[in-house]
Biotite code that builds the C-alpha atoms (Angstrom):
import biotite.structure as struc

atoms = struc.array([
    struc.Atom([-7.796, 39.773, -24.950], chain_id="A", res_id=1, res_name="ASP", atom_name="CA", element="C"),
    struc.Atom([-9.369, 36.808, -23.560], chain_id="A", res_id=2, res_name="GLY", atom_name="CA", element="C"),
    struc.Atom([-10.035, 38.073, -20.195], chain_id="A", res_id=3, res_name="ILE", atom_name="CA", element="C"),
    struc.Atom([-11.501, 41.078, -22.040], chain_id="A", res_id=4, res_name="TYR", atom_name="CA", element="C"),
    struc.Atom([-13.830, 38.924, -23.512], chain_id="A", res_id=5, res_name="GLN", atom_name="CA", element="C"),
    struc.Atom([-14.812, 37.181, -20.276], chain_id="A", res_id=6, res_name="GLN", atom_name="CA", element="C"),
    struc.Atom([-15.598, 40.330, -18.493], chain_id="A", res_id=7, res_name="GLY", atom_name="CA", element="C"),
    struc.Atom([-17.566, 41.539, -21.460], chain_id="A", res_id=8, res_name="HIS", atom_name="CA", element="C"),
    struc.Atom([-19.351, 38.237, -21.776], chain_id="A", res_id=9, res_name="GLN", atom_name="CA", element="C"),
    struc.Atom([-19.856, 38.333, -18.034], chain_id="A", res_id=10, res_name="HIS", atom_name="CA", element="C"),
    struc.Atom([-21.238, 42.075, -18.460], chain_id="A", res_id=11, res_name="GLN", atom_name="CA", element="C"),
    struc.Atom([-23.644, 41.013, -21.199], chain_id="A", res_id=12, res_name="GLN", atom_name="CA", element="C"),
    struc.Atom([-25.005, 37.864, -18.827], chain_id="A", res_id=13, res_name="GLN", atom_name="CA", element="C"),
    struc.Atom([-25.569, 40.548, -15.875], chain_id="A", res_id=14, res_name="GLN", atom_name="CA", element="C"),
    struc.Atom([-27.231, 42.835, -18.348], chain_id="A", res_id=15, res_name="HIS", atom_name="CA", element="C"),
    struc.Atom([-29.559, 40.234, -20.009], chain_id="A", res_id=16, res_name="GLN", atom_name="CA", element="C"),
    struc.Atom([-30.386, 39.337, -16.113], chain_id="A", res_id=17, res_name="GLN", atom_name="CA", element="C"),
    struc.Atom([-30.941, 42.529, -15.441], chain_id="A", res_id=18, res_name="GLN", atom_name="CA", element="C"),
    struc.Atom([-33.630, 43.008, -18.134], chain_id="A", res_id=19, res_name="ARG", atom_name="CA", element="C"),
    struc.Atom([-35.296, 39.511, -17.480], chain_id="A", res_id=20, res_name="HIS", atom_name="CA", element="C"),
    struc.Atom([-35.631, 40.669, -13.712], chain_id="A", res_id=21, res_name="GLN", atom_name="CA", element="C"),
    struc.Atom([-37.364, 43.877, -14.970], chain_id="A", res_id=22, res_name="GLN", atom_name="CA", element="C"),
    struc.Atom([-39.595, 42.279, -17.100], chain_id="A", res_id=23, res_name="GLY", atom_name="CA", element="C"),
    struc.Atom([-40.786, 39.968, -14.637], chain_id="A", res_id=24, res_name="GLU", atom_name="CA", element="C"),
    struc.Atom([-41.399, 42.936, -12.504], chain_id="A", res_id=25, res_name="ALA", atom_name="CA", element="C"),
    struc.Atom([-43.601, 44.828, -15.064], chain_id="A", res_id=26, res_name="LYS", atom_name="CA", element="C"),
    struc.Atom([-45.485, 41.630, -15.430], chain_id="A", res_id=27, res_name="GLN", atom_name="CA", element="C"),
    struc.Atom([-45.762, 41.233, -11.405], chain_id="A", res_id=28, res_name="GLN", atom_name="CA", element="C"),
    struc.Atom([-46.829, 45.080, -11.648], chain_id="A", res_id=29, res_name="SER", atom_name="CA", element="C"),
    struc.Atom([-49.518, 44.396, -14.340], chain_id="A", res_id=30, res_name="ARG", atom_name="CA", element="C"),
    struc.Atom([-50.617, 41.411, -12.364], chain_id="A", res_id=31, res_name="LYS", atom_name="CA", element="C"),
    struc.Atom([-51.282, 43.488, -9.225], chain_id="A", res_id=32, res_name="LYS", atom_name="CA", element="C"),
    struc.Atom([-52.793, 46.294, -11.277], chain_id="A", res_id=33, res_name="LYS", atom_name="CA", element="C"),
    struc.Atom([-55.303, 43.562, -12.740], chain_id="A", res_id=34, res_name="ILE", atom_name="CA", element="C"),
    struc.Atom([-56.304, 42.090, -9.257], chain_id="A", res_id=35, res_name="GLN", atom_name="CA", element="C"),
    struc.Atom([-57.001, 45.671, -8.230], chain_id="A", res_id=36, res_name="LYS", atom_name="CA", element="C"),
    struc.Atom([-59.782, 46.374, -10.402], chain_id="A", res_id=37, res_name="GLN", atom_name="CA", element="C"),
    struc.Atom([-63.346, 46.074, -9.356], chain_id="A", res_id=38, res_name="ILE", atom_name="CA", element="C"),
    struc.Atom([-66.487, 46.458, -11.242], chain_id="A", res_id=39, res_name="SER", atom_name="CA", element="C"),
    struc.Atom([-70.485, 46.814, -9.976], chain_id="A", res_id=40, res_name="PHE", atom_name="CA", element="C"),
    struc.Atom([-73.198, 45.371, -11.728], chain_id="A", res_id=41, res_name="SER", atom_name="CA", element="C"),
    struc.Atom([-76.012, 46.293, -10.071], chain_id="A", res_id=42, res_name="GLN", atom_name="CA", element="C"),
    struc.Atom([-76.810, 49.627, -7.589], chain_id="A", res_id=43, res_name="CYS", atom_name="CA", element="C"),
    struc.Atom([-79.088, 49.480, -4.604], chain_id="A", res_id=44, res_name="GLU", atom_name="CA", element="C"),
    struc.Atom([-81.064, 52.612, -4.195], chain_id="A", res_id=45, res_name="ILE", atom_name="CA", element="C"),
    struc.Atom([-82.688, 53.698, -1.025], chain_id="A", res_id=46, res_name="ARG", atom_name="CA", element="C"),
    struc.Atom([-84.369, 56.582, 0.134], chain_id="A", res_id=47, res_name="GLU", atom_name="CA", element="C"),
    struc.Atom([-83.346, 58.217, 3.606], chain_id="A", res_id=48, res_name="TYR", atom_name="CA", element="C"),
    struc.Atom([-85.297, 60.432, 5.421], chain_id="A", res_id=49, res_name="LYS", atom_name="CA", element="C"),
    struc.Atom([-84.071, 64.028, 6.289], chain_id="A", res_id=50, res_name="ILE", atom_name="CA", element="C"),
    struc.Atom([-84.128, 65.516, 9.790], chain_id="A", res_id=51, res_name="SER", atom_name="CA", element="C"),
    struc.Atom([-82.982, 68.769, 11.256], chain_id="A", res_id=52, res_name="ILE", atom_name="CA", element="C"),
    struc.Atom([-79.397, 68.910, 11.034], chain_id="A", res_id=53, res_name="GLY", atom_name="CA", element="C"),
    struc.Atom([-76.551, 70.322, 13.382], chain_id="A", res_id=54, res_name="ASN", atom_name="CA", element="C"),
    struc.Atom([-74.349, 72.595, 11.106], chain_id="A", res_id=55, res_name="ARG", atom_name="CA", element="C"),
    struc.Atom([-72.551, 75.548, 12.922], chain_id="A", res_id=56, res_name="PRO", atom_name="CA", element="C"),
    struc.Atom([-72.360, 77.361, 10.168], chain_id="A", res_id=57, res_name="SER", atom_name="CA", element="C"),
    struc.Atom([-76.107, 77.534, 9.910], chain_id="A", res_id=58, res_name="CYS", atom_name="CA", element="C"),
    struc.Atom([-76.438, 80.004, 12.605], chain_id="A", res_id=59, res_name="LYS", atom_name="CA", element="C"),
    struc.Atom([-80.142, 81.478, 11.979], chain_id="A", res_id=60, res_name="LYS", atom_name="CA", element="C"),
    struc.Atom([-82.075, 78.884, 9.639], chain_id="A", res_id=61, res_name="ASP", atom_name="CA", element="C"),
    struc.Atom([-82.526, 75.027, 9.791], chain_id="A", res_id=62, res_name="LEU", atom_name="CA", element="C"),
    struc.Atom([-80.018, 72.924, 8.672], chain_id="A", res_id=63, res_name="PRO", atom_name="CA", element="C"),
    struc.Atom([-80.936, 69.632, 6.708], chain_id="A", res_id=64, res_name="ILE", atom_name="CA", element="C"),
    struc.Atom([-79.152, 66.225, 7.484], chain_id="A", res_id=65, res_name="SER", atom_name="CA", element="C"),
    struc.Atom([-80.120, 62.519, 5.840], chain_id="A", res_id=66, res_name="LEU", atom_name="CA", element="C"),
    struc.Atom([-81.719, 61.087, 8.909], chain_id="A", res_id=67, res_name="GLY", atom_name="CA", element="C"),
    struc.Atom([-80.682, 57.086, 10.080], chain_id="A", res_id=68, res_name="CYS", atom_name="CA", element="C"),
    struc.Atom([-83.885, 55.849, 8.567], chain_id="A", res_id=69, res_name="GLU", atom_name="CA", element="C"),
    struc.Atom([-84.647, 54.735, 5.399], chain_id="A", res_id=70, res_name="HIS", atom_name="CA", element="C"),
    struc.Atom([-87.295, 53.456, 3.496], chain_id="A", res_id=71, res_name="SER", atom_name="CA", element="C"),
    struc.Atom([-87.946, 49.413, 3.572], chain_id="A", res_id=72, res_name="HIS", atom_name="CA", element="C"),
    struc.Atom([-88.312, 49.567, 0.009], chain_id="A", res_id=73, res_name="HIS", atom_name="CA", element="C"),
    struc.Atom([-85.028, 49.185, -1.904], chain_id="A", res_id=74, res_name="THR", atom_name="CA", element="C"),
    struc.Atom([-84.531, 49.607, -5.440], chain_id="A", res_id=75, res_name="MET", atom_name="CA", element="C"),
    struc.Atom([-82.295, 47.129, -7.117], chain_id="A", res_id=76, res_name="VAL", atom_name="CA", element="C"),
    struc.Atom([-81.101, 47.964, -10.830], chain_id="A", res_id=77, res_name="CYS", atom_name="CA", element="C"),
    struc.Atom([-78.656, 47.515, -13.435], chain_id="A", res_id=78, res_name="ASP", atom_name="CA", element="C"),
    struc.Atom([-75.645, 49.749, -13.124], chain_id="A", res_id=79, res_name="VAL", atom_name="CA", element="C"),
    struc.Atom([-75.492, 50.577, -16.692], chain_id="A", res_id=80, res_name="GLU", atom_name="CA", element="C"),
    struc.Atom([-79.560, 50.912, -16.844], chain_id="A", res_id=81, res_name="GLU", atom_name="CA", element="C"),
    struc.Atom([-79.216, 53.689, -14.037], chain_id="A", res_id=82, res_name="TYR", atom_name="CA", element="C"),
    struc.Atom([-76.448, 55.261, -15.729], chain_id="A", res_id=83, res_name="GLU", atom_name="CA", element="C"),
    struc.Atom([-78.300, 55.945, -18.690], chain_id="A", res_id=84, res_name="GLN", atom_name="CA", element="C"),
    struc.Atom([-81.723, 56.928, -17.290], chain_id="A", res_id=85, res_name="PHE", atom_name="CA", element="C"),
    struc.Atom([-80.565, 58.996, -14.060], chain_id="A", res_id=86, res_name="ARG", atom_name="CA", element="C"),
    struc.Atom([-80.638, 62.618, -14.000], chain_id="A", res_id=87, res_name="SER", atom_name="CA", element="C"),
    struc.Atom([-77.928, 64.697, -15.110], chain_id="A", res_id=88, res_name="PRO", atom_name="CA", element="C"),
    struc.Atom([-75.465, 65.818, -12.336], chain_id="A", res_id=89, res_name="LEU", atom_name="CA", element="C"),
    struc.Atom([-77.400, 68.951, -10.558], chain_id="A", res_id=90, res_name="ARG", atom_name="CA", element="C"),
    struc.Atom([-74.357, 70.975, -10.092], chain_id="A", res_id=91, res_name="CYS", atom_name="CA", element="C"),
    struc.Atom([-71.844, 72.882, -12.220], chain_id="A", res_id=92, res_name="GLU", atom_name="CA", element="C"),
    struc.Atom([-70.518, 74.775, -8.982], chain_id="A", res_id=93, res_name="SER", atom_name="CA", element="C"),
    struc.Atom([-70.697, 74.799, -5.333], chain_id="A", res_id=94, res_name="VAL", atom_name="CA", element="C"),
    struc.Atom([-73.477, 77.261, -5.542], chain_id="A", res_id=95, res_name="GLY", atom_name="CA", element="C"),
    struc.Atom([-75.828, 75.011, -7.351], chain_id="A", res_id=96, res_name="ASP", atom_name="CA", element="C"),
    struc.Atom([-75.693, 72.419, -4.216], chain_id="A", res_id=97, res_name="MET", atom_name="CA", element="C"),
    struc.Atom([-76.868, 75.179, -1.589], chain_id="A", res_id=98, res_name="LYS", atom_name="CA", element="C"),
    struc.Atom([-80.642, 74.569, -0.906], chain_id="A", res_id=99, res_name="VAL", atom_name="CA", element="C"),
    struc.Atom([-82.220, 78.232, 0.386], chain_id="A", res_id=100, res_name="GLY", atom_name="CA", element="C"),
    struc.Atom([-83.680, 78.379, 3.733], chain_id="A", res_id=101, res_name="CYS", atom_name="CA", element="C"),
    struc.Atom([-87.324, 78.705, 2.884], chain_id="A", res_id=102, res_name="PHE", atom_name="CA", element="C"),
    struc.Atom([-86.899, 75.390, 0.563], chain_id="A", res_id=103, res_name="GLU", atom_name="CA", element="C"),
    struc.Atom([-85.013, 73.390, 3.545], chain_id="A", res_id=104, res_name="ARG", atom_name="CA", element="C"),
    struc.Atom([-87.842, 74.372, 5.812], chain_id="A", res_id=105, res_name="LYS", atom_name="CA", element="C"),
    struc.Atom([-90.258, 73.350, 3.305], chain_id="A", res_id=106, res_name="ALA", atom_name="CA", element="C"),
    struc.Atom([-88.422, 70.031, 2.956], chain_id="A", res_id=107, res_name="MET", atom_name="CA", element="C"),
    struc.Atom([-88.547, 69.489, 6.321], chain_id="A", res_id=108, res_name="LEU", atom_name="CA", element="C"),
    struc.Atom([-92.362, 70.121, 6.790], chain_id="A", res_id=109, res_name="HIS", atom_name="CA", element="C"),
    struc.Atom([-93.440, 68.442, 3.707], chain_id="A", res_id=110, res_name="ASN", atom_name="CA", element="C"),
    struc.Atom([-91.194, 65.798, 3.400], chain_id="A", res_id=111, res_name="VAL", atom_name="CA", element="C"),
    struc.Atom([-90.159, 64.971, 7.375], chain_id="A", res_id=112, res_name="SER", atom_name="CA", element="C"),
    struc.Atom([-93.679, 65.811, 8.470], chain_id="A", res_id=113, res_name="GLY", atom_name="CA", element="C"),
    struc.Atom([-92.086, 68.271, 10.798], chain_id="A", res_id=114, res_name="TYR", atom_name="CA", element="C"),
    struc.Atom([-95.093, 70.859, 12.297], chain_id="A", res_id=115, res_name="SER", atom_name="CA", element="C"),
    struc.Atom([-94.552, 74.219, 11.149], chain_id="A", res_id=116, res_name="GLN", atom_name="CA", element="C"),
    struc.Atom([-94.638, 75.598, 14.619], chain_id="A", res_id=117, res_name="SER", atom_name="CA", element="C"),
    struc.Atom([-92.206, 72.910, 15.988], chain_id="A", res_id=118, res_name="TYR", atom_name="CA", element="C"),
    struc.Atom([-89.600, 74.429, 12.797], chain_id="A", res_id=119, res_name="LEU", atom_name="CA", element="C"),
    struc.Atom([-90.472, 77.742, 14.238], chain_id="A", res_id=120, res_name="ASP", atom_name="CA", element="C"),
    struc.Atom([-89.196, 77.249, 17.989], chain_id="A", res_id=121, res_name="ARG", atom_name="CA", element="C"),
    struc.Atom([-86.200, 75.471, 16.662], chain_id="A", res_id=122, res_name="MET", atom_name="CA", element="C"),
    struc.Atom([-85.637, 77.863, 14.431], chain_id="A", res_id=123, res_name="GLU", atom_name="CA", element="C"),
    struc.Atom([-86.132, 80.463, 17.477], chain_id="A", res_id=124, res_name="GLU", atom_name="CA", element="C"),
    struc.Atom([-83.825, 78.276, 19.545], chain_id="A", res_id=125, res_name="MET", atom_name="CA", element="C"),
    struc.Atom([-81.020, 78.451, 16.767], chain_id="A", res_id=126, res_name="ARG", atom_name="CA", element="C"),
    struc.Atom([-81.136, 82.018, 16.618], chain_id="A", res_id=127, res_name="ARG", atom_name="CA", element="C"),
    struc.Atom([-80.805, 82.425, 20.366], chain_id="A", res_id=128, res_name="PHE", atom_name="CA", element="C"),
    struc.Atom([-78.027, 79.967, 20.833], chain_id="A", res_id=129, res_name="ALA", atom_name="CA", element="C"),
    struc.Atom([-76.170, 82.080, 18.264], chain_id="A", res_id=130, res_name="SER", atom_name="CA", element="C"),
    struc.Atom([-76.346, 85.673, 19.864], chain_id="A", res_id=131, res_name="LYS", atom_name="CA", element="C"),
])
């Protein structure tokens, strides 16, 4: 009977130690999760030039790409303010993100300043290369 009680007490002590260790592990896990949280207070917005891209799937038309150059003016604002006043997301499907060939060409001409004759030559070169 005494041996049984000692064995039972030992099991209870082991069980309490396991629960204590599990509790400590959970606490450490929570601390790690807290340490992994990040937040942002400000965002910087820069405008980049667009250039003629190099997209193989765009065989006949001119693809656009972000250029390396950006404007020297950087707008800095509070993240909450940005989220409040930004335009709504523009796409509900992948198709909404596509920019048509005429619009891309107009962007390259009007925004990036490529001449119409240069764009025509580049289009012709892409068509010739895709044959």
